[in-house]
Each structure stands twice: as structure tokens, then as C-alpha cells.
C-alpha positions in Angstrom: 80.1 127.8 114.6 83.8 128.6 114.6 85.3 129.1 118.1 88.1 131.6 118.5 90.1 131.8 121.7 91.6 135.3 122.5 94.6 135.2 124.9 95.3 138.7 125.9 95.9 140.5 129.2 94.2 143.7 128.1 90.4 143.6 129.0 89.8 146.5 126.7 91.5 144.8 123.7 89.8 141.5 124.5 86.4 143.2 124.7 86.9 145.2 121.4 88.1 142.1 119.5 85.4 139.9 121.0 82.6 142.3 119.9 83.6 142.5 116.3 84.3 138.7 116.0 80.8 138.0 117.4 79.3 140.4 114.9 81.2 138.5 112.2 79.6 135.2 113.4 82.3 133.7 115.5 81.9 132.2 119.0 84.5 133.8 121.3 86.3 132.5 124.3 89.0 134.5 126.2 91.8 134.0 128.7 93.6 136.8 130.5 97.1 135.3 130.3 99.2 132.6 128.6 98.9 130.0 131.3 95.1 130.2 131.5 95.0 130.3 127.7 96.9 127.1 127.3 94.6 125.4 129.9 91.5 126.7 128.0 92.9 125.6 124.7 93.3 122.1 126.0 89.8 121.9 127.5 87.8 123.8 124.9 89.8 122.9 121.8 89.0 126.1 119.8 89.3 126.3 116.1 91.8 129.2 116.3 93.7 131.2 118.8 94.5 134.9 118.7 97.6 135.4 120.9 99.0 138.6 122.5 102.7 138.6 123.1 103.3 141.0 126.0 101.8 139.3 129.0 103.0 138.6 132.5 104.5 135.3 133.6 104.1 133.4 130.3 104.4 135.6 127.2 102.7 134.9 123.9 105.9 133.5 122.3 106.3 131.0 125.1 102.6 130.1 125.1 102.6 129.6 121.3 105.6 127.3 121.6 104.0 125.2 124.3 100.7 124.9 122.4 102.6 123.8 119.2 104.6 121.2 121.1 101.6 119.6 122.9 99.9 116.9 120.9 96.5 118.0 122.4 96.8 121.5 121.0 99.3 121.5 118.1 96.5 121.3 115.5 95.1 124.6 116.7 96.3 127.5 114.5 97.7 130.5 116.3 97.7 134.1 115.0 99.8 136.5 117.0 98.3 139.9 117.5 100.8 142.2 119.2 102.1 145.7 119.6 105.6 144.3 119.1 106.2 145.5 115.5 109.8 144.7 114.7 110.6 142.3 111.9 112.6 140.1 114.4 109.5 139.8 116.6 107.4 138.6 113.6 110.1 136.1 112.6 110.4 134.8 116.2 106.6 134.5 116.5 106.4 132.5 113.3 109.3 130.3 114.4 107.4 129.5 117.6 104.6 128.0 115.5 102.3 131.0 114.8 100.5 130.9 111.4 100.3 134.7 111.0 101.6 137.8 112.9 99.5 141.0 113.0 100.4 144.3 114.5 98.0 146.1 116.9 95.9 148.1 116.4 94.7 145.6 113.8 91.9 146.6 111.4 88.8 144.5 111.8 88.9 143.6 108.1 92.5 142.5 108.2 91.9 140.3 111.2 88.8 138.7 109.7 90.7 138.1 106.4 93.6 136.5 108.3 91.3 134.2 110.3 89.4 133.2 107.1 92.7 132.5 105.3 94.0 130.3 108.1 90.7 128.4 108.5 90.3 127.9 104.8 93.9 126.8 104.4 
């Protein structure tokens, strides 16, 4: 079973995303911030990470960059899912090592398609 780690400080967003990912057949892990997300990625080695950007302490751009620079986690694809919708945000997120950048609120079908594309690629 494919394991997806959601790193997001919004309990509501995490719950909503977790529910439809589980219904789609994914195993879901979650972390409430970038620091805990990095730690969980190292210990659980998920197949994919869904990363929020706007979080306290360590934002999603910083967390993505740290994950991509660490040999233990650099193989884990990151999809950023954020309310930050400027083209410069998307470019910056991809430069940090994200594979895709989706804008909240993301449609379930769009998110599943992105996950499948990344995992099949």
C-alpha cells in the first residue's frame, strides 16, 4: 500500500485530505509542521509527501529543501499543496525540489491524478 505523508498545520485540511486519500486506497501519515514532517519522513520513509507552505517555524519551502538535500529523504517526491497561488511561489517551490505544485482548495481528482503521475513517473 502506498504511504502518503501530509505535512500541514491545518487539522481541518489534514483531516479532509486524509479521508479522501484513504478512500482512494492510500495509507496516510500526517505531521502538523515542517520540523515534525522531516522527522517523520526520515523514520517512516513514505512513498510521497504532500507539503503545505504556510506553517510556523519551518515553512514548506524550507522543509522541502531540507528533505531534498538529505540523502535519507531525497528520493521521496514532494508535492506542494498551498494557498500561495502566485507563479513566483510555484517556481520557488519547484526550485526547492518539489515535483508538483497544487493550489488549495485542490480538487480530489486533481490531487489523485498528480499523486498517480508522480508515483508512475
